[in-house]
C-alpha positions as CSV (number, residue, x, y, z in Angstrom):
1,M,-84.4,-54.7,-94.1
2,E,-81.7,-58.0,-93.7
3,K,-79.5,-55.3,-95.9
4,T,-79.8,-52.9,-92.7
5,A,-79.2,-55.3,-90.2
6,C,-76.0,-56.1,-91.7
7,L,-74.9,-52.2,-91.9
8,W,-76.4,-51.3,-89.0
9,G,-73.8,-54.7,-86.8
10,R,-70.9,-53.7,-89.4
11,K,-70.8,-50.1,-87.9
12,I,-71.1,-51.4,-84.6
13,S,-68.0,-53.9,-85.0
14,D,-66.1,-50.5,-86.5
15,E,-67.1,-48.7,-83.3
16,A,-65.5,-51.3,-81.2
17,R,-63.0,-51.8,-83.7
18,S,-62.0,-48.0,-83.3
19,N,-63.0,-48.3,-79.7
20,R,-60.1,-51.1,-79.0
21,L,-57.9,-49.1,-81.2
22,R,-58.3,-46.0,-78.7
23,T,-58.1,-47.8,-75.7
24,D,-54.6,-49.6,-77.3
25,V,-53.2,-46.4,-78.2
26,A,-54.0,-44.7,-74.5
27,A,-52.4,-48.0,-73.0
28,W,-49.1,-47.7,-74.9
29,R,-48.6,-44.4,-74.5
30,G,-49.5,-45.6,-70.7
31,D,-46.5,-47.8,-70.6
32,G,-44.1,-45.0,-72.5
33,E,-44.6,-42.2,-70.4
34,R,-44.3,-45.4,-67.1
35,R,-41.0,-46.5,-68.7
36,L,-40.2,-42.7,-70.0
37,S,-40.4,-42.0,-65.7
38,A,-38.7,-45.4,-64.4
39,G,-35.7,-43.9,-67.0
40,A,-35.9,-40.6,-65.9
41,A,-35.7,-41.5,-62.1
42,L,-33.1,-43.8,-62.5
43,I,-30.9,-41.6,-63.8
44,L,-32.0,-38.6,-61.1
45,L,-32.3,-40.7,-58.1
46,P,-28.4,-41.5,-57.7
47,T,-27.6,-37.5,-59.2
48,L,-29.5,-36.3,-56.7
49,V,-28.8,-38.1,-53.8
50,L,-25.0,-37.6,-54.9
51,I,-25.3,-34.5,-55.1
52,A,-27.4,-34.3,-51.6
53,A,-24.8,-36.2,-50.2
54,V,-21.9,-34.1,-51.2
55,G,-24.3,-30.9,-50.5
56,G,-24.1,-32.3,-47.1
57,Y,-20.9,-33.2,-46.3
58,L,-19.9,-29.5,-47.1
59,L,-22.8,-27.8,-45.2
60,A,-20.9,-29.8,-42.3
61,K,-18.3,-29.6,-43.0
62,R,-18.7,-25.6,-43.1
63,M,-20.3,-25.8,-39.8
64,L,-17.9,-28.4,-38.1
65,R,-15.1,-25.6,-39.1
66,P,-15.0,-23.4,-35.9
67,V,-15.5,-26.9,-33.8
68,Q,-11.9,-28.0,-35.4
69,Q,-10.3,-24.9,-34.8
70,I,-11.2,-24.8,-31.3
71,S,-10.0,-28.8,-31.3
72,D,-6.7,-27.4,-32.8
73,A,-6.2,-24.5,-30.7
74,A,-7.0,-26.3,-27.7
75,A,-4.9,-29.4,-28.7
76,Q,-2.0,-26.3,-29.5
77,I,-2.2,-24.8,-26.3
78,G,-1.8,-28.4,-24.9
79,E,0.9,-29.2,-26.7
80,R,2.9,-26.1,-26.8
81,G,1.8,-24.6,-23.7
82,D,1.6,-21.3,-25.0
83,L,-1.7,-19.7,-23.2
84,K,-1.2,-16.4,-24.6
85,K,-3.0,-18.2,-28.5
86,R,-6.3,-17.6,-28.6
87,I,-9.2,-18.8,-31.2
88,E,-10.2,-16.2,-33.7
89,L,-13.7,-17.1,-35.5
90,G,-14.1,-13.9,-36.9
91,E,-17.7,-12.4,-35.9
92,G,-20.7,-13.9,-35.1
93,G,-22.7,-14.4,-32.0
94,D,-23.9,-17.9,-32.0
95,E,-22.9,-20.8,-29.9
96,L,-19.6,-21.6,-31.7
97,H,-18.8,-17.5,-31.3
98,Q,-19.4,-17.9,-28.2
99,L,-18.2,-21.1,-26.9
100,A,-14.7,-19.5,-28.5
101,D,-15.4,-16.6,-26.7
102,R,-15.9,-18.5,-23.2
103,F,-12.4,-20.6,-24.2
104,N,-10.2,-17.7,-24.7
105,E,-11.2,-15.7,-21.4
106,M,-10.7,-19.0,-20.0
107,F,-7.2,-19.3,-21.5
108,A,-6.9,-15.7,-20.5
109,R,-7.2,-16.2,-16.8
110,L,-5.1,-19.1,-16.8
111,D,-2.4,-17.3,-18.8
112,E,-3.4,-14.1,-15.5
113,A,-2.8,-16.6,-12.6
114,F,0.8,-18.7,-14.5
115,E,2.1,-15.2,-15.1
116,K,1.6,-13.9,-11.4
117,E,3.2,-17.9,-10.5
118,R,6.1,-17.1,-12.3
119,Q,6.7,-13.7,-10.8
120,F,5.9,-14.6,-7.6
121,T,8.3,-17.8,-7.8
122,A,11.2,-14.8,-9.0
123,D,10.4,-12.8,-6.4
124,A,10.8,-15.1,-3.6
125,S,14.3,-16.6,-5.0
126,H,15.3,-13.3,-5.0
127,E,14.0,-12.0,-1.6
128,M,15.0,-15.6,-0.4
129,R,18.7,-15.2,-2.2
130,T,20.0,-12.2,-0.3
131,P,19.6,-13.3,3.5
132,M,21.3,-17.0,2.4
133,S,23.9,-15.0,0.9
134,V,24.5,-13.5,3.8
135,I,23.8,-16.5,6.4
136,M,26.6,-18.1,3.8
137,A,29.0,-15.2,3.8
138,Q,29.2,-14.9,7.8
139,C,29.5,-19.4,8.2
140,E,32.2,-19.2,5.8
141,D,34.2,-16.2,7.6
142,A,33.7,-17.9,10.4
143,L,35.2,-20.9,9.6
144,S,38.2,-19.6,7.8
145,G,40.1,-18.7,11.5
146,E,40.7,-18.5,14.5
147,K,38.1,-15.8,16.0
148,T,37.3,-13.9,19.3
149,G,34.2,-14.9,20.9
150,A,32.7,-11.5,19.6
151,D,33.5,-12.0,16.3
152,Y,31.7,-15.3,16.8
153,R,29.0,-13.4,18.5
154,E,28.6,-10.8,16.1
155,A,28.1,-13.9,13.3
156,L,25.5,-15.5,15.2
157,S,23.8,-12.4,15.5
158,V,23.5,-11.6,11.1
159,I,22.5,-15.2,10.8
160,H,19.6,-15.0,13.8
161,R,18.3,-11.4,12.0
162,Q,18.7,-12.9,8.6
163,G,17.2,-16.2,9.9
164,R,14.0,-14.3,11.4
165,R,13.7,-12.2,8.3
166,M,13.4,-15.7,6.2
167,N,11.2,-17.1,8.6
168,R,8.6,-14.3,8.6
169,M,8.3,-14.4,4.5
170,I,7.6,-17.8,4.5
171,S,5.2,-17.4,7.4
172,G,3.6,-14.9,5.7
173,M,4.0,-16.7,2.4
174,L,2.3,-19.5,3.8
175,E,-0.4,-17.6,5.4
176,L,-1.3,-15.5,1.9
177,V,-1.6,-19.0,0.2
178,R,-4.0,-20.2,2.7
179,M,-5.8,-17.4,2.8
180,E,-6.0,-16.9,-1.4
181,R,-7.3,-20.8,-1.6
182,K,-9.4,-20.5,1.5
183,T,-8.5,-23.7,2.9
184,D,-8.1,-22.5,6.6
185,R,-11.7,-21.9,8.3
186,Y,-11.4,-18.5,9.9
187,A,-14.4,-16.9,12.5
188,R,-17.4,-15.6,11.0
189,E,-18.9,-14.1,14.0
190,P,-20.2,-10.3,14.4
191,F,-18.4,-7.4,16.4
192,N,-17.9,-4.1,16.5
193,L,-15.4,-3.0,14.2
194,S,-15.5,1.1,15.8
195,A,-14.5,-0.4,19.3
196,L,-11.4,-2.4,17.4
197,T,-10.1,0.5,15.1
198,E,-10.1,2.9,18.2
199,S,-8.4,-0.1,20.1
200,V,-5.6,-0.7,17.4
201,C,-4.7,2.6,16.5
202,E,-4.3,3.3,20.5
203,D,-1.8,0.5,20.0
204,M,-0.2,1.6,16.9
205,A,0.1,5.3,18.1
206,L,2.7,4.1,20.8
207,I,5.5,3.2,18.3
208,C,5.6,6.9,17.3
209,E,8.6,6.2,14.7
210,K,10.1,9.5,13.3
211,N,7.9,11.2,15.4
212,I,5.1,10.8,12.8
213,A,1.2,11.8,14.7
214,L,-2.0,8.8,14.7
215,T,-4.9,10.3,15.0
216,T,-8.9,8.9,14.2
217,D,-11.8,9.7,12.6
218,V,-14.0,7.1,13.8
219,E,-17.6,6.7,13.6
220,P,-19.1,4.7,16.5
221,D,-21.2,1.3,16.4
222,I,-19.3,0.3,13.2
223,S,-20.6,-3.7,13.2
224,I,-19.5,-6.6,10.4
225,T,-19.5,-10.1,10.3
226,G,-15.8,-11.1,10.1
227,D,-12.4,-12.6,11.7
228,Q,-11.7,-9.6,14.1
229,T,-7.4,-11.2,13.7
230,L,-7.6,-10.7,10.2
231,I,-9.1,-7.5,10.4
232,T,-6.6,-6.2,12.7
233,R,-3.7,-7.6,11.2
234,L,-5.7,-5.5,7.8
235,L,-5.2,-2.5,10.0
236,G,-1.8,-3.3,11.5
237,N,-0.3,-3.5,8.2
238,L,-1.8,-0.2,6.3
239,I,-0.6,1.9,9.6
240,G,2.6,0.0,9.6
241,N,3.3,0.7,6.2
242,A,2.5,4.4,7.0
243,Y,4.9,4.6,9.0
244,R,7.5,2.8,7.1
245,Y,7.4,5.5,4.4
246,G,6.0,8.3,6.1
247,R,7.8,11.6,6.6
248,E,9.6,12.9,9.6
249,N,7.4,14.8,12.0
250,G,4.5,13.9,9.2
251,H,0.6,12.5,10.3
252,I,-1.5,9.2,9.9
253,I,-5.0,9.5,9.9
254,V,-7.4,6.9,10.2
255,T,-11.5,7.2,9.4
256,L,-13.8,4.8,9.7
257,H,-17.4,5.5,7.9
258,R,-21.1,4.7,6.1
259,A,-20.3,5.8,3.2
260,G,-23.8,4.4,1.1
261,S,-24.2,0.7,1.0
262,A,-20.1,0.7,2.2
263,I,-18.3,0.5,5.0
264,E,-15.3,2.2,4.2
265,L,-11.6,2.1,6.9
266,T,-8.7,4.7,5.0
267,V,-5.6,4.9,6.6
268,S,-3.8,8.6,5.1
269,D,-0.7,9.6,5.5
270,D,1.5,12.4,3.8
271,G,4.5,10.5,3.4
272,I,6.8,10.1,-0.1
273,G,3.5,8.8,-2.0
274,I,3.2,5.9,-4.7
275,A,4.3,6.4,-8.1
276,P,1.3,6.0,-11.0
277,D,2.8,3.1,-12.3
278,Q,3.1,1.4,-8.9
279,Q,0.3,1.4,-7.7
280,K,-1.3,-1.0,-9.3
281,K,2.0,-3.5,-8.6
282,I,2.4,-2.9,-4.8
283,F,-0.7,-5.4,-4.1
284,R,1.5,-8.4,-5.5
285,R,3.0,-10.9,-3.4
286,L,6.6,-9.9,-2.3
287,Y,6.5,-6.5,-5.0
288,Q,9.2,-4.2,-3.5
289,G,8.6,-0.6,-5.4
290,A,11.4,1.8,-6.1
291,S,14.5,2.4,-3.7
292,E,12.8,4.5,-2.1
293,R,10.1,2.5,-0.2
294,S,12.3,-0.4,0.2
295,G,12.9,-1.4,3.7
296,D,12.8,-4.4,5.9
297,G,9.4,-5.6,5.1
298,A,9.2,-8.5,2.7
299,G,6.7,-7.3,0.7
300,L,3.6,-8.8,1.6
301,G,1.8,-6.3,3.8
302,L,-0.5,-5.1,1.6
303,A,-0.7,-8.5,-0.8
304,M,-2.4,-10.0,2.9
305,A,-4.3,-6.8,3.4
306,R,-5.4,-6.7,0.0
307,Q,-6.8,-10.4,0.5
308,I,-8.8,-10.5,4.0
309,A,-10.5,-7.1,2.7
310,R,-11.3,-10.0,-0.1
311,L,-12.4,-12.1,2.3
312,H,-14.7,-10.4,4.4
313,G,-16.5,-9.2,0.8
314,G,-14.5,-5.9,0.2
315,E,-11.9,-4.7,-1.9
316,L,-8.5,-2.7,-0.8
317,T,-7.5,0.6,-3.1
318,V,-5.5,3.3,-3.0
319,V,-5.7,6.3,-3.9
320,S,-1.7,8.7,-4.3
321,E,0.3,11.5,-5.4
322,E,3.9,11.0,-5.4
323,G,6.3,13.3,-2.9
324,K,2.6,14.0,-0.8
325,G,1.1,10.6,0.4
326,S,-0.9,8.3,0.1
327,A,-5.0,7.3,1.2
328,F,-5.3,3.5,1.5
329,T,-9.1,2.4,1.5
330,A,-10.9,-0.7,2.6
331,R,-14.5,-0.8,1.6
332,F,-16.8,-3.4,3.0
333,P,-20.4,-4.3,2.5
334,M,-22.6,-3.0,4.7
335,Q,-24.5,-5.6,7.1
């Protein structure tokens, strides 16, 4: 019995040692794995951080490249004043490409506006130079020696005529600029456009220049809201233009009709017409066409008429055939 108990105790002791050994081996393995994981983490974590940083930098740089291109283009335009430069981002429809397109549209509008101002300055200088040269020549001739009273009167008459021409030109330019910038407050009241058209045409028919006949075809009781003085000027400018470039014994027809949702006021003539390459230019301020169309005018009438139409929410257009005549139409929205 005692021997059996001893063997049983030894067996239990061996099992305990075996279990403790397994436990120690498992613990050693766990420590090894943890040490291995910690070592790998110490190596991989900085690498991953570095890769993430480099990747983020490259991605951010790629995403911000269009912004830098926009900034560089704007800086070049600002430094060099080159409004013809455009932002080139290539194909794309994201927000940055849309922003670049808006900038390009803005630069195009600014370039067009500056070109118009440069052209206006050049035209104004050219138009002013002629009367100033005549005035200076008359003054120098009058002061060059003894003249008769008739000579002085003739010189003063020329100076006065050229001075009036310059005054009309300056007044017209100032009025046009005020209309374009809307710095003046113009009346906005309803009035009978049909009656106004008939009245203006009756007065303009008295000119009877070149034996040109002025007739009307006016639909009654057409009313709009606006400034009667400006509409009278628009109509007077168009009829005066038709007289100036009409033919001997020709015809001018003024029509006023409702056309769908618009009101159309048209002044037609059978005069010399306008060449196709000049039909867009004639609405420029101070623009004078070919020599056969040049006259005593300052080249402001059509520009002013178009601006008056736009002030009333409309537009002025022309249809013309060289040698057969022109038709200027002001279209106003129905009110």
